[in-house]
C-alpha positions as CSV (number, residue, x, y, z in Angstrom):
1,M,116.2,124.2,46.1
2,F,119.2,127.1,46.4
3,N,118.8,128.9,49.8
4,F,120.7,132.2,49.8
5,F,120.9,132.5,53.5
6,D,121.7,129.0,54.1
7,S,124.8,129.3,51.3
8,L,126.1,132.4,53.0
9,K,125.7,130.9,56.4
10,Q,127.7,127.8,55.3
11,K,130.1,129.9,53.5
12,Y,130.8,132.2,56.5
13,Q,130.6,129.8,59.5
14,G,133.2,131.9,61.4
15,C,130.8,135.1,61.5
16,L,127.7,133.1,62.7
17,N,128.1,134.2,66.3
18,R,127.4,137.9,64.9
19,L,124.5,137.1,62.9
20,A,120.8,138.7,63.9
21,P,118.1,136.2,64.2
22,E,116.5,137.8,61.0
23,Q,117.9,137.9,57.7
24,C,117.4,140.9,55.4
25,V,118.3,141.6,51.5
26,M,117.7,144.8,49.9
27,L,117.7,144.7,46.0
28,G,118.6,148.1,44.7
29,D,116.2,150.8,46.3
30,Y,113.0,149.5,45.8
31,L,112.9,145.8,47.3
32,F,113.5,144.9,50.8
33,Y,113.0,141.3,51.8
34,V,113.1,140.0,55.6
35,E,113.1,136.4,56.9
36,G,112.4,136.6,60.6
37,F,109.2,139.0,60.6
38,A,107.2,139.1,63.6
39,G,104.6,141.6,62.9
40,I,103.5,145.0,61.4
41,I,103.7,148.1,64.0
42,T,103.0,150.8,61.3
43,L,102.1,150.8,57.6
44,S,101.9,153.8,55.4
45,S,103.1,155.0,52.0
46,T,106.1,156.6,53.6
47,A,106.8,153.9,56.6
48,V,106.5,150.4,57.3
49,V,107.7,149.5,60.9
50,F,107.7,145.7,61.8
51,R,108.9,143.5,64.6
52,V,111.6,141.0,64.1
53,K,112.7,138.5,67.0
54,N,115.1,141.0,69.0
55,G,114.0,144.3,68.0
56,V,112.2,146.4,65.2
57,I,112.8,147.4,61.5
58,S,111.9,150.5,60.1
59,V,111.9,151.1,56.6
60,F,111.1,154.9,55.2
61,G,110.7,156.2,51.5
62,S,107.9,157.2,49.2
63,D,105.3,154.7,47.7
64,L,105.9,151.6,50.1
65,S,103.7,148.6,50.0
66,I,104.1,144.9,51.1
67,L,104.6,142.9,48.1
68,E,104.4,139.9,49.9
69,M,103.8,138.6,53.6
70,T,103.9,135.2,55.3
71,P,103.9,134.3,59.1
72,S,107.7,134.7,59.1
73,T,108.7,136.7,55.7
74,I,108.1,140.2,54.4
75,T,108.7,141.9,51.1
76,I,108.4,145.6,51.0
77,N,108.7,147.5,47.5
78,G,108.5,151.0,46.9
79,K,111.2,153.8,46.7
80,I,113.3,152.9,50.0
81,K,115.2,156.0,50.9
82,Q,116.0,154.5,54.8
83,V,116.4,151.1,56.8
84,E,116.8,151.3,60.5
85,R,116.8,148.2,63.1
86,V,116.9,148.9,66.6
């Protein structure tokens, strides 16, 4: 099975020391996928805030919802306007 993040890590090995422990992909302005998810902090239709291993990711927009969540991944959909990592 093809793994997007494993392929990127293999291709760009020289950059591995700069990678965050979580991996994120945003598709257009409607879908945000994260590997390394560690728990929800805030959930509303305008903000989804969650923990990752070394920080917090905040997703802001409208009509936001969790499309899928596992113990280590989360997929958010809706009209995404801003993503922050602190």
